[in-house]
N, C-alpha and C positions, 0 to 999 in steps of 0.2 A: 477478396481482399479489396477494398475500397482504393484508389490509390490516387487519385484525382487532389488529397489534401497532403500527399506524403512529400517530404521535401527532402529532394537529393543535393550532396555536395560534391561534384565530380572533379577530381583533381586529375588532370593527365595533359602533359604537355607534347603528346606525339599526336599533330593534325587528323591523319587520317582515324587513329584507333578512338580518340574523342568526337567525333562529328560522327560515327557510325554508331560507338555506344549511347551516347547521349540521347543521338534519331532512337533509337529502339526505348530508351527509357523512357521518351516524352511521348511517343507512340503507344507507350503502355500506361499512359495518364498520370507519370512522376513529375512534378516538378523540379525542373533541374538549374540549378546554378552551376557555370562550368566555368573553372580558373585554370591557370597552367603553369602557376607558379606556388609554393609551400607558403611563403609568407601572406599572400592573398589571401589563401584559405583560411590560414588564422585569422586574417583579418573580418572575414566572412563572417567565420565563427563568432568572431565577439559581437558581430552586430545581429546576427539572425541564428535563429535553431531549425537546426534539419535534424530530420530522421536518423539518418543516414549518410554514410561518408563513404564513398569509393576512391582510394587513394592510390595513387603511383608514387613508387620510391625515390626513383631517380627524377627528379623534376629542379626546374632551375629555383632560386634562393633557398631556404631549408627544405629538407626533405621529408618525405611524405613519414618517414617514421617520427621528426620532430611534430609534423603535424597531428598524428596520431597521439604522441604524449600529450599535446594541449589537449586535446579530447577528452582523453582520460582524466587529465586533471581538473577540466574545467566545464567538460559538456558529457558527463559520463552519461546521459539520458540519451547521446546519438550513436547508433551503432554504427559500426566500421569494417568494409572489405578493403583488404590491402589489394589491390591489381596491379600486379609487376612481372617482369622476366625475370628476374633473382629467382633462382627454384633453388637453392642451395638450404641443407638444415638450421643452419647456424640463421640464417636472414630469416625464416618462420618461425623461428622460434622465439626469436626478438621480439616479433609481431603480436605471436600470442602472450609473451609475458608482458605485453603493454595494452594487454586486453583486446584485440580485435578481433573481431566476431570471425574472421574468415578471411582465407589466404586463398587467391585466385592468380593462378600462373597465366602470363598469355604465350601467344595467342589464345583469346577464350572466344567461344560459341556466345555470340549475343543474347540467343536465347536460355542460354546456361546461365548466365550472370545474372538476367532477369528473373530465373529459379532459385537463384542464392538470395538474391536481395529479398525476394519473397518470403524465404523462410525465415530468414533473420527477423524482418519487420513483422511477420506473423507472430512470432515469440514477442519480441521487445513490445509492439504494439497492444498484445493481449494483457501483456503484465502493466503495461499502463494504466488501460483500460482499467484493470480489476484495483490498482492502488486508488483509480480516482472511484470508484463505486464506494457511494457513501457505506459504513460498516453498522450493521443491524446492532443496537445498542441491545445488551443481556436484560434480560428482566429477573425480578424474583418470580419465584411460584412456590406455591405448596404440592408438597405432596402426603396427602391427609394419611393416607393407610400407613405410611412410614413414617410419621410423626417429623417430616423433615421439611427443610426450608430449602432451596436452591438459588444459585444466582448463576445464570445459564446452565451449567452441567457441574455447576460445583456447590456438594452438598455443605452447607454452612454447620458448624460445630454447636448447635443449642444446647441448652440443658432443656428438661421438659419444661419447665417454667417459663422460659424463655421464648420456648416453642409456641405453646399456649397463649401467651401475651402477643405473639405477633399475629398468629391464626387470628385471636379477637379483633385486632385492629386491622388486620388485611380483609376479613371476608366484610369490613362496611367502612369502605375508604369513604373520608372527610366526616366521618359521624366523630363527635368527641365524646370518649369516656372517663369519666371520675375516676379515682384511684377504688372507689368503694366496686364501683361496676367492673372493674378488671381483676379485682380482688375476687368477686363470686363467679367469675371466668375461670379463673383459675384455678381458685382454691375450694370452688361452690361455697359452702357455709362451715371449713371446718378449720379456717383460719383466725386465731384469735389475735391480736398484736396492731401495732400502727400499720397505718395505710401507707407509710414511706416506701415500704416495703416494695411498692410499685416501682418508687425512683431509683431503687437499686436495680431491681430488673431491668428497666428502660434502661440505665445508664450501661451494664452489662451488654445488652441486646445490641446497642447503637454501636459498640465498639468491634461486635462482628459482622455487623452486617455492611457490606459494600458501598451501597449508597446511603444517604442521608433521608430517610423517609418518613421517621418515627417525629413529629411534631409537636412540642410543647402548648400546651392553651393555658394562659397563664389564668390562675385560678378557678381552672376549672380539672383538668386531667390532659389527656393526651387523644391525638389523631393520626389516621394513616396518612401520607400523601398519597392520594390515586394516580399521580402522574408517574412513580416507580415501579408500576406493577403494569 
């Protein structure tokens, strides 16, 4: 995992612990912002974006739980590790109820803390990258042997006449078909009646299609918009 662009907010008021752990984080390539007060941590969170916050609980100003609460309410994209000497069950449950990603009891090995950070970030940064990936748009396509039209994996509930109408237009995108030509493709020469029957089929077909891909060409007929396929 590339850590050079990963930002860390480190809230710890005990100088020796803060200096040692911050140095390990920086040596591993993290961009670390250190603070000793909970209220200062909240101010930093208001002004900056952090990938992960490592929070002591018992610190001057507001405590680490108030900082955790602020992150849950205002910066849910920031992962959190509670780093504290408090090892009772009640305190740990409180942390997880506030959506802490991990709870580490001091004293802790710097290497173990880094591994816990890496594990959390691997998951959160992966999810972030997946959310940012452009979604492949669903496409309309024919399954001609089954006389079916699909949108992605969903089969559209078309009648045979609607399918044949769609098939004719779909096979030749951008070509304009007159109503008479469409009647011949759908009914061959067996249909006798008003060519406005095509308008009714188009209306029904449009209701069933999830995208607007059948265009009306005024005074002529209909065509398929090739950008939909």
